[in-house]
C-alpha positions in Angstrom: -1.1 -38.6 -101.9 -2.2 -41.7 -102.5 -5.5 -41.4 -104.9 -7.7 -43.8 -106.5 -5.8 -43.0 -109.8 -2.8 -44.7 -108.4 -0.2 -45.0 -104.9 1.8 -42.5 -103.7 5.0 -43.8 -101.6 6.0 -41.6 -99.3 9.1 -43.1 -98.2 10.7 -42.9 -101.4 13.8 -41.1 -101.1 14.8 -42.7 -104.3 13.8 -39.5 -106.9 16.4 -37.8 -110.5 18.5 -34.7 -110.8 18.4 -31.7 -109.7 18.8 -27.4 -110.2 19.5 -24.0 -108.6 16.1 -22.9 -107.4 14.7 -19.6 -108.8 13.0 -17.2 -106.1 9.6 -15.9 -107.4 6.8 -13.8 -105.9 5.3 -16.2 -103.9 6.8 -18.1 -100.9 8.2 -21.5 -102.4 11.4 -21.8 -104.3 11.1 -23.5 -107.1 14.1 -26.0 -108.8 14.4 -25.6 -112.3 13.6 -29.1 -112.4 10.3 -27.6 -112.6 9.2 -26.8 -116.0 8.3 -22.5 -116.6 4.4 -23.8 -117.0 4.1 -26.1 -114.3 6.0 -23.3 -112.2 3.4 -21.1 -113.2 0.0 -23.4 -112.6 1.7 -24.3 -109.0 2.3 -20.4 -109.0 -1.1 -19.5 -109.8 -2.6 -22.1 -106.7 -0.5 -20.6 -104.0 -1.4 -17.2 -105.0 -5.3 -18.4 -104.5 -5.2 -19.5 -101.8 -4.8 -16.2 -99.9 -8.3 -15.4 -101.6 -10.8 -18.4 -100.4 -13.2 -17.8 -98.0 -15.3 -20.6 -96.9 -18.9 -20.7 -95.5 -20.5 -23.1 -93.2 -17.4 -24.4 -91.5 -17.8 -26.4 -88.2 -15.8 -27.1 -85.5 -14.7 -30.1 -86.8 -13.2 -28.9 -89.4 -11.3 -26.6 -87.5 -9.9 -29.6 -85.8 -8.9 -31.6 -88.4 -6.2 -28.8 -89.7 -5.6 -27.5 -85.8 -6.1 -23.9 -87.1 -8.6 -21.3 -85.1 -10.7 -20.0 -88.7 -10.5 -21.0 -92.4 -9.5 -17.8 -93.2 -7.6 -17.5 -96.5 -4.3 -15.9 -94.2 -4.8 -19.0 -92.5 -4.6 -21.3 -95.1 -1.7 -19.2 -96.4 0.2 -19.4 -93.5 -0.7 -23.4 -93.1 1.1 -23.8 -96.3 4.0 -21.3 -95.9 5.1 -23.2 -92.4 5.3 -26.3 -94.5 6.0 -26.3 -98.3 9.7 -24.4 -98.6 10.8 -26.1 -102.0 8.7 -27.9 -104.8 10.5 -30.1 -106.8 10.3 -31.3 -110.8 9.6 -35.2 -111.3 13.8 -35.2 -112.1 14.7 -34.3 -108.9 16.9 -36.6 -107.7 17.2 -36.6 -103.8 19.6 -39.3 -102.9 22.3 -37.8 -105.6 21.7 -35.1 -103.4 21.8 -36.2 -100.3 24.5 -36.2 -97.4 25.5 -38.1 -94.3 26.0 -35.6 -91.5 26.0 -37.8 -88.4 26.1 -41.7 -88.6 24.5 -43.4 -85.4 22.7 -40.9 -84.5 20.3 -40.9 -81.4 17.1 -39.7 -82.6 14.6 -38.9 -79.8 11.9 -39.2 -79.5 12.7 -42.4 -81.5 9.5 -43.9 -81.8 9.1 -45.3 -85.1 5.8 -46.6 -87.1 5.6 -49.4 -89.0 7.5 -48.4 -92.4 5.6 -48.7 -95.5 7.6 -50.4 -98.7 7.9 -49.5 -102.1 4.5 -50.7 -104.3 4.2 -52.6 -107.6 1.5 -50.1 -109.0 2.8 -46.5 -108.1 1.9 -43.2 -109.7 2.8 -40.2 -107.9 0.3 -37.0 -107.4 2.8 -35.5 -105.0 5.1 -36.5 -102.4 6.4 -34.5 -99.7 10.2 -35.5 -100.3 11.6 -33.8 -97.4 9.3 -35.7 -94.7 10.6 -39.2 -96.5 13.9 -37.9 -96.3 13.3 -37.9 -92.7 11.3 -40.2 -91.6 14.4 -42.8 -93.8 17.6 -41.4 -91.6 15.3 -41.3 -88.0 15.1 -45.3 -89.1 17.9 -45.9 -89.4 19.9 -43.5 -87.0 21.0 -41.2 -89.8 21.4 -37.6 -90.1 20.5 -36.4 -93.5 21.4 -33.0 -95.2 20.1 -32.1 -98.8 22.1 -29.8 -101.0 19.0 -27.4 -102.2 18.6 -23.6 -103.4 22.5 -23.1 -103.0 22.6 -24.1 -99.3 22.9 -27.4 -97.5 20.4 -28.2 -95.6 20.1 -30.1 -92.6 16.7 -32.3 -92.6 16.2 -32.0 -89.3 12.3 -31.6 -88.8 9.8 -33.4 -90.8 8.9 -29.8 -91.7 11.9 -29.5 -93.9 9.2 -28.1 -96.8 10.6 -30.6 -99.6 7.2 -31.3 -102.0 8.3 -32.8 -105.1 5.8 -32.9 -108.5 4.6 -36.3 -109.5 3.8 -37.6 -112.7 0.1 -37.6 -112.2 -0.3 -34.5 -111.3 -1.0 -32.4 -114.1 -3.0 -34.9 -115.4 -6.2 -34.7 -117.4 -7.2 -38.0 -115.6 -9.4 -36.3 -113.0 -10.7 -34.4 -115.6 -11.1 -34.9 -118.7 -10.7 -31.8 -121.1 -10.3 -29.0 -118.8 -7.4 -26.6 -118.9 -4.8 -27.3 -116.5 -5.1 -23.8 -115.3 -9.1 -23.8 -114.9 -10.4 -23.0 -111.3 -11.0 -26.8 -110.7 -7.6 -28.4 -111.7 -6.0 -25.4 -109.3 -8.1 -26.5 -106.9 -7.4 -30.1 -107.1 -3.9 -29.6 -107.0 -4.2 -27.3 -103.9 -6.5 -30.1 -102.4 -3.2 -32.6 -102.7 -0.7 -29.5 -101.7 -2.5 -29.3 -98.4 -2.5 -33.5 -97.6 1.0 -33.3 -98.2 1.8 -30.5 -95.9 -0.3 -32.1 -92.9 3.2 -34.5 -94.1 5.1 -31.8 -92.8 3.8 -32.6 -88.9 4.3 -35.2 -85.9 6.2 -36.6 -84.0 7.3 -39.8 -81.8 5.7 -42.7 -84.0 3.2 -40.4 -85.6 6.6 -37.8 -86.8 5.6 -37.4 -91.1 1.3 -38.4 -90.0 2.5 -41.5 -91.7 -0.2 -43.9 -93.5 -1.2 -47.0 -92.3 -2.2 -50.4 -94.1 -5.5 -50.2 -94.9 -6.9 -53.8 -94.3 -9.8 -54.3 -96.7 -11.1 -51.9 -100.0 -9.3 -51.4 -103.0 -6.1 -50.8 -101.1 -6.1 -53.9 -99.0 -2.4 -54.4 -97.7 -1.4 -51.2 -98.7 -0.5 -47.5 -96.9 -2.5 -45.6 -98.4 -5.2 -45.7 -95.2 -5.5 -43.7 -92.1 -5.3 -43.9 -88.5 -5.1 -40.3 -87.6 -8.5 -38.2 -87.3 -6.6 -34.4 -88.2 -4.3 -36.6 -91.4 -3.5 -35.6 -94.6 -6.4 -37.9 -96.2 -9.0 -35.9 -93.6 -7.3 -33.0 -94.3 -7.1 -33.0 -97.8 -11.4 -34.3 -97.2 -12.4 -31.2 -95.3 -10.5 -28.7 -97.6 -11.8 -30.4 -101.3 -15.5 -30.4 -99.6 -15.2 -26.8 -99.2 -13.7 -27.0 -102.8 -16.4 -27.9 -104.2 -19.4 -25.3 -102.8 -16.8 -22.3 -103.8 -16.6 -24.0 -107.5 -19.4 -22.0 -108.7 -18.1 -21.4 -112.9 -16.7 -25.1 -112.7 -17.8 -27.6 -115.0 -20.0 -31.1 -114.0 -16.8 -32.7 -114.8 -15.2 -30.4 -112.6 -17.3 -30.9 -109.9 -18.0 -34.3 -110.1 -13.7 -35.1 -110.1 -14.2 -32.8 -106.7 -16.7 -34.7 -105.2 -14.8 -38.3 -105.8 -11.5 -37.0 -104.3 -13.2 -35.4 -101.4 -15.0 -39.2 -100.7 -12.2 -41.3 -101.9 -10.1 -38.7 -98.9 -12.7 -39.5 -96.6 -13.1 -43.5 -97.2 -9.5 -43.8 -96.0 -10.0 -43.2 -92.6 -10.0 -46.4 -90.3 -11.9 -47.7 -87.6 -10.3 -46.4 -83.9 -8.5 -43.3 -85.5 -8.4 -40.7 -83.2 -6.6 -37.0 -83.3 -3.3 -37.5 -82.6 -0.5 -34.1 -81.9 0.7 -31.9 -85.0 3.6 -30.3 -83.3 7.2 -31.2 -85.4 10.0 -33.0 -83.8 13.4 -31.2 -84.5 16.5 -32.4 -83.9 19.0 -30.6 -82.6 
């Protein structure tokens, strides 16, 4: 997620050290690089998803996220298919990455222009699995990652490794509010839905990469979107509904949800269109 508080570098694969994963009562495995406090908060966030119930859902909402409805069960299944592991800021994907095959023939092999590192970066979350896949696709190298006591071949953008960034648990978005408040939970879930969409796509749109902004605060940066069903537009839609169900939220929380939704929606560039969200696989 590239938020107004900073830019996330999706293509970054140089991240820092890992550990064994600890299973929990959600569908996600957490690396030991995730602190107990952060793990508890994220488990609570994930458990909240199944209880979500939105009113006033439109066809456009469903078209953005490619779901038949926005029930808690559908939203939980959406995340389950795209988020398998969560790693901490200290997880080093490059040191855990192995070459399975060089000069590998990816098909489809089309790639969008690949974004380069930014000079002002505050990472909220990164879809590390998709980033490693795209890096391999660009270099015709098939990678695997040592993770959760297994050697996981990165054969799709939907490998499901999500990395926590320094900004995810920051209080900068909602001042003086506990990180386990409903508003904070909903903001983190908005980020997670954003990153989940990066697990999708094929051909030139594998990983639903961001596109370069032509104007505004992020002109010249890969912080915009040419897909109507892409990460920012999915996030904007989800946050709009989160705002509507945040009945007991403070003014600060409601404001943060509104601002975040508006910011995400503003990233859509002129001429954006819907693209196939089916993830590609290599075999």
